[in-house]
C-alpha atoms as one frame of an Amber mdcrd trajectory, in Angstrom:
protein
   7.966  -4.921  16.649   4.397  -6.204  16.477   2.150  -4.559  13.914  -0.426
  -4.056  16.640   1.791  -1.712  18.659   1.628   2.026  18.029   5.132   3.587
  18.096   5.604   6.850  20.013   8.407   9.199  21.058   8.707  10.126  24.730
  10.131  13.558  25.636  11.012  14.531  29.210  10.179  10.908  29.992  11.275
  10.846  33.641  11.098   7.369  35.199   8.482   6.279  32.659   5.104   6.681
  34.383   3.321   8.126  31.356   5.058   5.667  29.061   3.956   2.729  31.189
   0.342   3.868  30.978   0.593   4.182  27.202   2.256   0.782  26.900  -0.681
  -0.742  28.756  -2.912   0.480  25.906  -0.803  -0.874  23.054   1.521   2.069
  22.425   5.247   1.440  22.352   7.940   4.079  22.974  10.723   3.644  20.435
  12.914   6.248  22.128  12.657   8.190  25.399  14.726  11.244  26.291  15.359
  12.799  29.700  18.075  14.890  31.308  18.181  12.821  34.518  20.676   9.979
  34.519  18.884   8.181  37.351  15.512   8.470  35.582  17.051   7.053  32.399
  18.485   4.136  34.389  15.059   3.529  35.954  13.350   3.616  32.583  15.719
   1.161  30.908  15.840  -1.146  33.945  12.065  -1.618  33.823  11.828  -1.699
  30.021  14.514  -4.431  29.949  16.072  -2.670  26.968  17.880   0.580  26.212
  15.035   2.820  25.082  15.788   5.910  27.183  18.745   8.196  26.519  20.172
  10.915  28.723  20.047  14.184  26.781  19.282  17.829  27.531  16.409  18.662
  25.191  16.853  22.367  25.851  20.320  22.193  24.280  19.983  19.355  21.769
  19.497  20.709  18.227  16.429  19.821  16.174  18.577  17.922  13.688  20.256
  15.960  16.461  16.859  14.968  17.882  15.670  13.694  14.499  18.908  11.767
  13.971  18.693  10.313  17.465  15.187   9.007  16.745  16.096   7.632  13.321
  19.169   5.913  14.706  17.141   4.380  17.541  14.410   3.044  15.236  15.511
   3.383  11.583  12.646   1.362  10.100   9.789   2.651  12.249   7.604   5.703
  11.680   6.511   7.161  15.037   2.821   8.007  15.334   2.848  10.291  18.355
   4.790  12.228  20.961   4.137  12.071  24.700   5.745  13.916  27.583   5.628
  16.415  30.410   8.422  18.964  30.827   9.492  19.747  34.423   6.801  21.950
  35.894   8.017  23.238  39.258   8.222  26.852  38.097   4.449  26.828  37.447
   3.400  24.903  40.553   1.065  26.756  42.900   2.857  25.130  45.829   6.265
  26.416  44.759   6.872  29.308  47.146  10.501  29.786  46.103  10.081  30.578
  42.404  13.018  32.001  40.487  12.337  34.901  38.145  14.479  33.422  35.364
  13.853  29.733  35.995  15.023  28.025  32.754  12.252  25.436  33.178   9.743
  28.130  32.184  10.996  27.811  28.598  10.545  24.043  28.375   6.865  24.003
  27.257   7.859  26.178  24.286  10.832  23.917  23.615   8.418  20.995  23.628
   6.322  22.828  21.008   9.403  23.571  18.883  10.479  19.930  18.921   6.919
  18.852  18.218   6.770  21.006  15.089  10.030  19.552  13.781   8.932  15.982
  14.475   5.559  16.556  12.834   7.253  17.896   9.711   9.594  14.923   9.696
   7.195  12.084  10.573   3.657  13.452   9.996   2.499  12.509  13.485  -1.020
  11.475  14.442  -1.087  13.078  17.889   0.785  14.409  20.885   0.172  14.520
  24.656   1.536  17.192  26.995   1.144  17.021  30.782   1.801  19.721  33.379
   0.656  21.192  36.686  -2.684  23.042  36.964  -0.781  26.172  37.980   0.041
  26.585  34.298  -3.616  27.592  33.808  -3.721  29.967  36.767  -4.496  33.643
  36.266  -0.846  34.425  36.781   0.230  32.199  33.891  -2.880  32.330  31.675
  -1.293  34.434  28.911   1.741  32.194  28.945  -0.462  29.100  28.711  -2.422
  30.513  25.773   0.850  31.238  23.995   1.949  27.638  24.572  -1.358  26.343
  23.152  -0.899  28.550  20.098   2.595  27.132  19.602   1.125  23.632  19.720
  -1.516  24.600  17.164   1.141  26.151  14.929   2.935  22.802  14.991  -0.006
  21.381  13.012  -2.497  20.142  15.587  -6.078  20.683  16.707  -5.757  21.370
  20.428  -7.812  19.951  23.306  -6.983  20.628  26.956  -8.505  19.599  30.251
  -7.619  19.216  33.907  -7.806  15.638  35.206  -7.606  14.306  38.764  -5.763
  11.026  39.261  -8.068   9.884  42.073 -10.897   9.430  39.527  -8.784   6.898
  37.671  -8.079   4.329  40.363  -5.156   6.181  41.958  -5.058   6.642  45.753
  -3.994  10.244  45.383  -5.484  13.713  44.868  -3.395  14.782  41.917  -4.751
  17.393  39.511  -2.879  17.789  36.259  -3.433  19.643  33.002  -3.366  17.507
  29.879  -3.128  18.907  26.365  -3.852  16.530  23.498  -3.227  17.490  19.897
  -4.710  15.680  16.871  -3.052  16.240  13.484  -5.483  18.621  11.795  -4.356
  17.747   8.267  -4.661  13.981   8.693  -7.779  13.927  10.894  -9.753  17.140
  10.279 -12.791  17.717  12.476 -12.092  14.779  14.800 -13.049  15.848  18.313
 -11.013  14.311  21.095 -12.902  13.583  24.293 -10.992  13.307  27.533 -11.730
  10.356  29.820 -13.987  11.201  32.729 -12.821   8.552  35.176 -14.971   6.652
  37.610 -17.326   8.120  40.170 -17.468   4.963  42.242 -15.336   3.804  45.156
 -12.482   6.110  46.081  -9.166   4.296  46.458  -7.675   5.144  49.853  -4.226
   5.087  51.375  -5.224   2.016  53.374  -6.334   0.172  50.225  -2.900   0.591
  48.707  -0.324   0.492  51.512  -2.310  -0.698  54.531  -0.804  -4.205  54.608
   2.837  -3.351  53.933   5.473  -4.142  56.571   7.638  -1.396  57.990  10.255
  -0.066  55.558  14.003   0.019  55.960  15.403   3.330  57.166  18.116   5.056
  55.207  21.742   4.798  56.290  25.002   5.380  54.496  26.362   2.568  52.334
  23.131   0.597  52.554  22.847  -2.111  49.880  19.712  -2.858  47.887  19.518
  -6.406  49.170  19.235  -5.052  52.730  15.976  -3.244  51.920  12.980  -5.343
  52.910   9.971  -6.279  50.771  10.931  -4.192  47.710  14.134  -2.403  46.597
  12.346   0.952  47.012  10.751   0.219  50.394  13.025   2.567  52.296  12.631
   6.032  53.720  14.313   8.782  55.746  15.214   8.224  59.377  12.493   9.709
  61.647  14.896  11.886  63.631  12.517  14.705  64.533  11.045  14.727  68.033
   7.661  15.217  66.406   7.649  11.524  65.458   7.998  10.204  69.015   4.328
  10.334  69.895   2.980  10.098  66.380   2.964  13.440  64.596  -0.448  15.017
  64.058   1.019  18.319  63.005   0.271  19.772  59.628   2.202  22.106  57.407
   4.348  21.547  54.353   6.950  19.363  56.072   4.599  17.374  58.306   1.462
  16.460  56.380   0.140  13.221  57.827  -1.841  10.972  55.532  -5.187   9.514
  56.592  -5.942   5.826  56.169  -9.456   6.272  54.789  -8.709   9.052  52.331
  -6.567   9.367  49.212  -3.088  10.798  49.612  -2.285  14.399  48.889  -0.303
  14.979  45.725   2.875  12.920  45.657   5.209  15.831  44.964   7.962  15.964
  47.551  10.959  18.024  48.345  13.686  15.996  50.037  12.332  16.785  53.513
   8.667  17.123  52.608   7.747  13.475  52.128   4.305  12.888  53.590   3.944
  11.337  57.029   2.716   7.756  57.167  -0.796   7.469  58.693   0.791   5.832
  61.739   2.537   9.144  62.476   5.909   7.594  63.403   7.719   8.025  60.078
   7.501   9.286  56.524   6.160   7.068  53.744   8.680   4.975  51.866   9.535
   5.436  48.199   7.758   2.182  47.454   4.632   3.364  49.262   4.753   6.617
  47.285   5.091   4.614  44.060   1.970   2.615  44.933   0.136   5.844  45.761
   1.129   7.007  42.287  -0.369   3.877  40.751   2.846   2.097  39.777   2.691
  -1.714  39.821   4.622  -3.502  42.577   7.001  -4.907  39.969   8.292  -1.455
  39.035  11.624  -0.305  40.499  13.224   3.109  40.759  17.013   3.333  40.459
  19.428   5.825  41.983  19.960   7.057  45.534  17.193   8.037  47.947  17.137
  11.699  46.904  16.997  10.786  43.218  14.173   8.358  43.866  12.214  11.053
  45.726  12.521  13.306  42.680  11.518  10.546  40.276   8.412   9.448  42.141
   7.376  13.084  42.581   7.775  13.956  38.891   6.092  10.810  37.503   2.708
  10.753  35.788   0.440   8.166  37.458   0.347   5.239  34.996  -3.431   4.610
  35.394  -4.153   8.241  34.497  -1.835   8.069  31.488  -3.457   4.781  30.497
  -6.900   6.409  30.470  -5.682   9.230  28.217  -3.967   6.695  25.942  -7.157
   4.666  25.685  -9.120   7.774  24.655  -6.564   8.528  21.925  -6.651   4.943
  20.742 -10.450   5.139  20.548 -10.679   8.351  18.490  -7.868   7.548  16.030
  -6.913   3.890  15.905 -10.082   2.058  16.870 -12.089   4.358  14.603  -9.648
   3.620  11.764  -9.783  -0.123  12.385 -13.573  -0.098  12.428 -13.734   1.805
   9.138 -11.351  -0.711   7.596 -13.210  -3.737   8.957 -16.728  -2.581   8.041
 -15.728  -1.459   4.575 -13.806  -4.660   3.780 -16.685  -6.826   5.018 -19.071
  -4.836   2.813 -16.680  -5.267  -0.121 -16.715  -9.072   0.181 -20.447  -9.067
  -0.544 -20.745  -6.092  -2.883 -17.602  -5.867  -4.964 -17.917  -5.298  -8.673
 -16.504  -7.846 -11.109 -14.133  -6.809 -13.899 -11.602  -8.933 -15.804  -8.658
  -6.796 -14.672  -9.568  -7.544 -11.074  -9.083 -11.246 -11.735  -5.359 -10.839
 -12.268  -2.264  -9.509 -10.550  -0.310  -9.439 -13.834   1.355  -5.991 -13.836
   0.987  -5.702 -17.620  -2.751  -6.332 -17.540  -3.293  -4.062 -14.551  -1.346
  -1.236 -16.230  -3.302  -1.744 -19.461  -6.594  -1.542 -17.586  -5.565   1.630
 -15.776  -4.647   3.304 -19.066  -7.997   2.348 -20.598  -9.937   3.455 -17.507
  -8.484   6.963 -17.588 -11.249   9.553 -18.015 -13.739   6.824 -18.925 -16.967
   6.193 -17.030 -18.456   3.459 -19.262 -16.950   0.349 -17.657 -18.711  -2.068
 -20.058 -16.946  -0.417 -23.004 -13.633  -0.674 -21.179 -14.240  -4.399 -20.610
 -14.692  -4.957 -24.343 -11.585  -2.959 -25.252  -9.511  -4.581 -22.506 -10.461
  -8.123 -23.553  -9.737  -7.376 -27.210  -6.295  -5.872 -26.542  -5.301  -8.652
 -24.130  -6.385 -11.223 -26.747  -4.417  -9.583 -29.561  -1.444  -8.379 -27.503
  -1.046 -10.720 -24.523   2.310  -9.325 -23.339   4.244  -6.098 -23.016   6.449
  -7.269 -25.892   3.441  -7.796 -28.153   1.963  -4.403 -27.299   5.286  -2.735
 -28.110   4.961  -4.111 -31.655   1.377  -2.886 -32.104   0.578  -0.164 -34.615
  -1.521   2.775 -33.410  -3.813   2.358 -36.440  -4.592  -1.168 -35.241  -5.469
   0.047 -31.733  -7.583   3.064 -32.662 -10.730   1.118 -33.663 -10.601  -0.760
 -30.357 -10.077   2.363 -28.232 -12.339   4.748 -30.185 -15.554   3.797 -28.274
 -13.853   4.979 -25.061 -12.908   8.383 -26.414  -9.464   9.954 -26.147  -8.045
   7.869 -28.998  -4.600   9.359 -28.385  -4.164   6.362 -26.101  -3.714   4.281
 -29.238  -0.409   6.124 -29.678   0.475   6.112 -25.976   0.142   2.378 -25.349
   2.811   1.120 -27.814   5.127   3.959 -26.816   4.710   3.074 -23.135   5.392
  -0.602 -23.840   8.510   0.264 -25.871   9.809   2.488 -23.070   9.371  -0.329
 -20.533  11.260  -2.717 -22.832  14.074  -0.266 -23.473  14.435   1.205 -19.997
  13.270  -1.599 -17.726  14.059  -4.668 -19.839  10.381  -5.559 -19.948   9.859
  -5.379 -16.199   7.240  -2.863 -15.111   8.694  -0.836 -12.186   7.485  -1.420
  -8.657   8.688   1.938  -7.296   6.438   4.999  -7.435   8.991   7.458  -8.858
  10.074   4.988 -11.527   6.480   4.426 -12.589   5.869   8.167 -12.764   8.891
   8.498 -15.051   7.158   6.370 -17.710   5.297   8.234 -20.505   1.565   8.558
 -19.918   1.657   7.207 -16.343   0.257   9.703 -13.844  -0.065   9.710 -10.070
  -3.306   7.763  -9.945  -2.186   5.079 -12.414   1.174   4.663 -10.691  -0.412
   4.199  -7.260  -3.074   1.910  -8.706  -0.323  -0.267 -10.179   1.402  -0.598
  -6.822  -1.816  -1.323  -4.938  -3.643  -3.582  -7.399  -0.763  -5.534  -8.932
   1.551  -5.730  -5.907  -0.668  -4.949  -2.879   1.794  -2.307  -1.701   0.553
  -0.232   1.222  -0.258   2.830  -0.856  -3.532   4.704  -1.318  -5.076   5.718
  -4.614  -6.866   9.051  -4.823  -9.231  10.234  -7.526 -12.328  12.417  -7.359
 -14.369   9.550  -5.908 -11.870   8.751  -3.164 -11.514  12.465  -2.413 -15.289
  12.704  -1.983 -15.207   9.749   0.401 -12.450  11.376   2.487 -14.207  14.731
   2.568 -17.387  13.098   3.787 -15.755  10.824   6.364 -14.099  13.887   7.902
 -16.921  16.361   7.291 -14.820  18.755   5.198 -16.984  21.502   3.706 -14.494
  23.162   1.351 -14.524  22.428  -2.429 -12.595  19.432  -3.714  -9.152  20.241
  -5.159  -8.740  20.372  -8.934  -6.402  17.377  -9.135  -7.009  15.046  -6.170
  -4.522  12.448  -7.421  -1.657  14.877  -6.817  -2.986  16.525  -3.675  -0.479
  15.822  -0.902  -2.960  16.285   1.927  -5.532  13.923   0.406  -2.879  11.297
  -0.254  -1.692  11.520   3.349  -5.268  11.325   4.668  -5.966   8.292   2.489
  -2.712   6.678   3.624  -3.845   6.683   7.256  -6.805   4.463   6.360  -4.909
   1.797   4.402  -4.829  -1.493   6.344  -1.328  -2.898   6.256  -1.172  -5.856
   3.908  -4.599  -5.263   2.360  -4.278  -2.072   0.332  -5.650  -3.690  -2.829
  -9.035  -4.674  -1.428  -9.431  -1.519   0.633  -8.774   0.806  -2.290 -11.184
  -1.182  -4.449 -13.755  -1.128  -1.651 -13.682   2.682  -1.515 -14.076   2.889
  -5.293 -17.026   0.484  -5.265 -18.661   2.256  -2.333 -18.444   5.582  -4.171
 -19.917   3.999  -7.283 -22.994   2.527  -5.608 -23.537   4.283  -2.256 -21.396
   7.358  -1.622 -22.484   9.031  -4.860 -22.207  12.705  -5.717 -25.959  13.256
  -5.571 -28.395  11.490  -3.278 -25.818   9.380  -1.416 -27.291   6.268   0.172
 -26.065   7.033   3.678 -28.478   4.547   5.260 -26.805   1.749   3.276 -23.256
   2.844   3.994 -21.177   0.366   6.055 -19.212   3.198   7.687 -22.112   5.556
   8.384 -21.363   5.524  12.137 -17.955   7.093  11.466 -18.983   9.558   8.763
 -18.970  13.175   9.903 -20.852  14.178   6.730 -23.753  11.983   7.790 -23.546
  13.267  11.352 -23.715  16.871  10.160 -26.684  16.058   7.929 -28.518  14.465
  10.826 -27.789  17.408  13.092 -29.118  19.798  10.467 -32.396  17.929  10.098
 -35.390  19.150  12.111 -36.571  16.801  14.812 -39.792  15.274  13.466 -40.096
  12.488  15.995 -43.226  12.451  18.125 -43.236  11.751  21.808
């Protein structure tokens, strides 16, 4: 899988309309789950690979769902969850509601699964789509309870009603979207829903005006007999109302108008909208185009199954717009922070002898000397002297503490004169002279803490790990506008480590970690930070809050 693609999990995926929109924006579903066999066949047929699986999410256990995802993509960490549970029980147009419709429980099941997946994978976001009836007065308490369940899963919640016709779809289709942003990883980030265009309205004629007549359904019809497109077929116009071109209205006979968008594509088997010509109902293919599917897309299954699939689908252009907004607030923002900070680092990086090497021994030595020491020039002198006298881990293991104390004394904490030979001896005895390259093994060495272990992996081996000290913690708190006090030991703070991890550019952890340290040394200081000189000032919520707090002194 390309590094540029953002892996997601698709729940209640249907025929893949939402997934297609997300794929158009660089997201990639690693697994999709739906109860409908025909929808699963449609999904995999168009994906050209077996991504979708037929499962009942209301009955599948949490553990089974996690195992299913891990088995489908064992080496990939998903970043988000997308989906829209069946919504008919909340639809305002559903006049035959059942009191105990099991579909009413599915939004809560979505929230339950979401919580499990967030605990397992530490997700960036989720998207939930449903009918606007979910927000109606009748269901308002239910909807608020669903939103609370989403928040309890670990997300900051944003919800809005969107109309597909504002996003290049020839259809009046209002839907509620709920987007959640992981509140531990991205605190204070405010998601903004796309607004869509206010320009030319896409009409029925724009989309299906030039299509030839479809093939009418008959028993045992073969796909190759259907003209123009495998889904360009429809019900036989048997009713007498079609003879003179039906102008009647009502649920079963709603005739589309050429110069307007379609009504919502949500059909019962005998409620498919009437073609503007009045002599027949629209074909499945025409309904797909009204939904915004590309002509290359195909629905599988029989006619009834295709009606259900096209009715339940999320219009891909609408999903694409939501995906683009998510990409902007999380991934483009992250990429811009990485790019601006690394470009700044190329011109402003500090020079130290331990940065000139990738030798694990020398990097580990430097990290031990740098512990609790602010005077870098004194560390340079001590580092150069020790490297000169003890150029290898074997030589350091033979050193006497009394020989090291005069070198280390100017740095303070002379106990390091005892720690260094003991550390070197442990590496020789336990690791045969090879400094570990695994975090837990480094932490098992005497005198190696969380910061030093992560620094070793990042600076000596360029592993994709973050380092967190008080300076890095300050940077993170400012980038995300966190007002609470810094934790006592940032290097061991799980939340800070996870936040820092999201910013690490794959394959360039060394330079990025060093860039943050150098920025905090010269610009993002504790007192009087030089915000105007900061390369990431446009993305810093601390700076934004400071600007908003300032009185407006500009003159008109």
